[in-house]
C-alpha positions as CSV (number, residue, x, y, z in Angstrom):
1,M,252.0,-88.5,195.4
2,N,252.0,-85.7,198.3
3,T,254.9,-86.1,200.5
4,N,253.5,-82.7,202.3
5,L,251.1,-84.7,204.5
6,N,251.3,-84.9,208.2
7,I,251.2,-88.6,209.4
8,A,250.9,-90.0,212.9
9,V,253.3,-93.4,213.3
10,L,252.0,-95.9,215.5
11,I,254.0,-99.1,216.3
12,D,252.8,-102.2,218.1
13,A,256.2,-103.2,219.3
14,D,254.3,-106.3,220.6
15,N,253.4,-107.5,216.9
16,I,256.5,-105.9,214.9
17,P,260.2,-107.4,215.2
18,S,262.9,-103.8,215.9
19,A,265.3,-105.4,213.2
20,N,264.1,-103.2,210.2
21,I,262.9,-99.9,212.0
22,K,265.4,-97.4,209.8
23,E,263.8,-99.2,206.3
24,M,260.1,-98.5,207.8
25,M,261.0,-94.9,208.7
26,E,262.3,-94.0,205.2
27,E,259.4,-95.7,203.6
28,I,257.2,-93.9,205.3
29,A,259.0,-90.8,204.7
30,K,257.7,-91.6,201.2
31,Y,254.0,-90.7,201.8
32,G,253.9,-87.8,204.3
33,N,256.1,-85.9,207.1
34,P,255.7,-88.4,210.5
35,T,254.6,-85.4,213.0
36,I,254.0,-88.2,215.6
37,K,255.7,-91.4,216.1
38,R,254.9,-93.5,219.5
39,I,255.5,-97.0,220.1
40,Y,253.5,-99.3,222.2
41,G,254.5,-102.3,224.8
42,D,255.2,-103.2,228.0
43,W,258.9,-101.9,228.4
44,T,259.4,-103.8,231.5
45,K,259.7,-106.7,229.3
46,P,263.1,-108.2,228.2
47,D,261.6,-108.9,224.6
48,L,261.1,-105.1,223.8
49,A,264.8,-104.7,225.3
50,K,266.1,-104.6,221.4
51,W,264.0,-101.5,221.2
52,K,265.1,-99.1,223.0
53,K,268.2,-98.0,221.9
54,L,266.6,-98.0,217.8
55,L,263.8,-95.4,219.7
56,L,266.1,-92.8,220.5
57,E,268.2,-93.2,216.8
58,N,264.7,-92.6,215.1
59,A,262.5,-90.0,218.0
60,I,260.4,-92.4,218.7
61,T,258.2,-92.0,222.3
62,P,257.6,-95.0,223.8
63,I,254.9,-95.8,225.3
64,Q,254.2,-97.6,228.5
65,Q,251.0,-100.4,229.1
66,Y,250.6,-103.0,231.3
67,A,249.3,-106.5,230.5
68,Y,246.7,-105.8,233.4
69,T,244.7,-108.9,232.7
70,S,246.4,-112.6,231.1
71,G,244.9,-113.0,227.8
72,K,244.1,-109.8,226.8
73,N,246.2,-107.4,224.6
74,A,245.9,-104.2,226.6
75,T,248.6,-102.4,223.9
76,D,246.6,-103.3,221.1
77,S,244.0,-100.7,223.2
78,A,246.0,-97.8,224.2
79,M,246.8,-98.1,220.5
80,I,243.3,-97.6,219.4
81,I,242.5,-95.0,222.2
82,D,245.5,-93.2,220.8
83,A,244.4,-93.2,217.5
84,M,241.3,-92.0,217.9
85,D,242.4,-89.3,220.1
86,I,244.7,-88.1,217.4
87,L,241.9,-88.0,215.0
88,Y,240.0,-85.7,216.9
89,S,243.0,-83.7,217.3
90,G,242.5,-82.8,213.8
91,K,246.4,-82.5,213.9
92,V,247.3,-85.3,211.2
93,D,246.1,-86.0,207.6
94,G,247.0,-89.5,207.9
95,F,247.7,-92.4,210.0
96,C,250.3,-95.6,209.5
97,L,249.8,-98.5,211.5
98,V,252.4,-101.1,211.7
99,S,251.1,-104.5,213.2
100,S,250.9,-107.4,212.1
101,D,247.7,-107.6,214.0
102,S,244.0,-107.9,212.5
103,D,242.8,-106.3,215.6
104,F,243.3,-103.2,213.6
105,T,241.5,-103.8,211.1
106,K,238.0,-101.9,212.3
107,L,240.5,-99.1,213.6
108,A,241.8,-98.8,209.7
109,T,238.3,-98.7,208.5
110,R,237.4,-96.1,211.2
111,L,240.4,-93.8,209.8
112,R,239.8,-93.8,206.4
113,E,235.7,-93.7,207.3
114,A,236.7,-90.0,208.5
115,G,239.2,-89.1,205.1
116,K,242.3,-90.2,206.7
117,L,245.4,-91.9,205.0
118,V,245.9,-95.1,206.2
119,I,249.2,-97.0,205.5
120,G,249.8,-100.2,207.0
121,I,253.5,-101.9,207.9
122,G,253.7,-105.6,208.8
123,E,254.9,-109.2,207.6
124,K,253.5,-111.6,205.5
125,K,251.6,-113.3,207.7
126,T,249.5,-110.6,208.3
127,P,245.6,-111.1,208.0
128,N,244.0,-110.2,204.5
129,P,241.1,-108.1,206.5
130,F,243.6,-105.7,208.0
131,I,245.5,-105.5,204.7
132,V,242.5,-104.3,202.8
133,A,241.5,-101.8,205.2
134,C,244.3,-100.2,204.3
135,D,245.1,-97.5,201.7
136,K,248.2,-99.1,200.9
137,F,250.2,-102.0,202.8
138,V,253.5,-102.6,202.5
139,Y,255.3,-106.2,203.6
140,I,258.5,-105.6,206.1
141,E,260.2,-108.4,204.4
142,I,260.4,-105.9,201.3
143,L,261.9,-103.6,203.5
144,K,264.9,-105.7,204.8
145,N,265.1,-107.7,201.4
146,S,265.8,-104.0,200.0
147,S,268.0,-103.3,202.8
148,E,270.4,-106.0,202.2
149,E,270.5,-105.2,198.6
150,K,271.8,-101.9,199.3
151,T,274.6,-103.0,202.0
152,E,275.7,-106.4,200.7
153,N,274.6,-106.3,196.8
154,K,273.0,-109.8,197.3
155,D,269.9,-111.8,196.1
156,A,267.0,-112.4,198.6
157,N,265.2,-114.6,196.8
158,E,263.4,-115.9,199.8
159,T,261.3,-113.3,200.1
160,V,260.2,-112.5,196.6
161,D,257.2,-113.9,195.1
162,K,256.7,-114.7,191.7
163,I,254.1,-113.4,189.9
164,T,251.1,-115.3,188.6
165,K,248.3,-115.2,186.2
166,K,246.7,-113.6,189.0
167,E,248.8,-110.4,189.4
168,I,248.8,-110.2,185.1
169,K,245.0,-110.3,185.2
170,L,245.0,-107.9,187.9
171,I,247.3,-105.4,185.8
172,S,245.5,-106.5,182.2
173,T,241.9,-105.5,183.4
174,T,243.1,-102.2,185.2
175,I,244.6,-101.1,182.0
176,N,241.2,-101.7,180.4
177,D,239.6,-99.8,182.9
178,L,241.7,-96.9,182.3
179,S,242.7,-96.8,178.6
180,D,242.1,-95.0,175.7
181,E,240.1,-95.6,172.8
182,D,243.3,-97.2,171.4
183,G,243.9,-99.3,174.6
184,W,246.8,-97.1,175.9
185,A,246.8,-95.7,179.4
186,Y,248.9,-93.9,181.5
187,L,251.0,-95.8,184.2
188,G,250.4,-93.5,187.1
189,D,247.0,-93.8,186.7
190,V,247.6,-97.6,186.8
191,G,249.7,-98.0,189.6
192,S,247.2,-95.7,191.7
193,L,244.1,-98.1,190.5
194,L,246.2,-101.2,191.0
195,Q,246.8,-99.9,194.8
196,K,243.1,-99.5,195.4
197,K,242.1,-102.6,194.1
198,Q,244.5,-104.5,196.2
199,P,246.8,-102.7,198.5
200,N,249.1,-104.5,199.0
201,F,250.1,-105.0,195.5
202,D,253.8,-103.4,195.3
203,S,256.6,-104.2,192.3
204,R,258.8,-105.0,195.1
205,N,257.0,-108.1,196.2
206,Y,258.1,-109.4,192.8
207,G,261.8,-107.8,192.7
208,F,261.1,-105.2,190.9
209,G,261.9,-101.8,192.2
210,K,259.2,-99.8,189.9
211,L,256.3,-101.5,188.5
212,T,257.6,-100.4,185.1
213,L,260.0,-103.3,185.4
214,L,257.4,-106.0,186.6
215,I,255.2,-105.2,183.4
216,K,258.0,-104.9,181.0
217,S,259.0,-108.5,182.5
218,T,255.9,-110.3,182.3
219,G,256.1,-110.0,178.3
220,Y,252.2,-109.3,178.5
221,F,252.0,-105.5,177.5
222,D,253.3,-103.3,175.4
223,I,255.1,-100.1,176.6
224,E,255.7,-96.8,175.4
225,Q,257.3,-93.5,176.4
226,R,255.6,-90.2,175.2
227,E,257.1,-86.3,175.3
228,N,255.7,-84.3,178.7
229,N,255.1,-80.9,178.1
230,K,255.8,-79.8,181.3
231,N,258.7,-81.1,182.6
232,R,261.7,-83.2,181.1
233,H,260.3,-86.9,182.9
234,K,258.8,-88.7,180.0
235,L,255.0,-90.1,180.6
236,I,255.0,-93.8,180.2
237,F,251.8,-95.3,179.0
238,V,251.2,-99.2,178.7
239,K,248.8,-101.4,176.8
240,N,248.2,-105.3,176.7
241,K,249.4,-106.8,173.8
242,E,247.0,-108.1,171.5
243,K,246.3,-111.8,171.2
244,R,247.7,-113.6,168.1
245,T,245.1,-115.8,166.5
246,T,246.4,-118.7,164.5
247,R,244.5,-119.8,161.5
248,K,244.1,-123.5,160.9
249,R,245.3,-124.2,156.9
250,K,242.5,-126.1,155.2
251,R,243.3,-129.3,153.3
């Protein structure tokens, strides 16, 4: 993962809770350097008061946008216009769109068409069209859960999904797509392809900090560590377990 990318972070204040902004910024830092950080909303509204202190602490620039017409989301329009201005400036390599609003689906698509990395952050209520329009989509509930585990060391199972046969099949087919003649696939490549196939696939959704731990927990895959000639870190490979067939005894 290239963490030297310059990223523009654009936040929809009307559609995102302020409680986990610190965790959001830590997550964004994994993908690159947030050189532009802006948040959009009508700051005359008391609903956004909780944001004000947090903006100073995280060096985020508030953009005032009045709601000129009832029923129309002026904040979305301002954020989209700014995103296009930033795109044409050529100063960033990617964008992080923080919202749970499907109105940003077309924007995400357009930015990716321009060759930019697009990361989405939003709540689990986010409509699927916006999720799949991004290169990577992270649920705020995951960040909240991780924060609670760090500070209080408690298990917040309310926000953890159970892995189903659908996810296991997705992992299995992805391994098959990348496997060598012996059925082994490099885990790093598997993770990258999983993200391309399903942008919101994240091991943290299922209560695991790493993809390796998630795969181990299912019991459907073999895992092998191999020596790395370049550095001390071992390479991890995965393989679909062979299905055992039981023969019926002849009477």
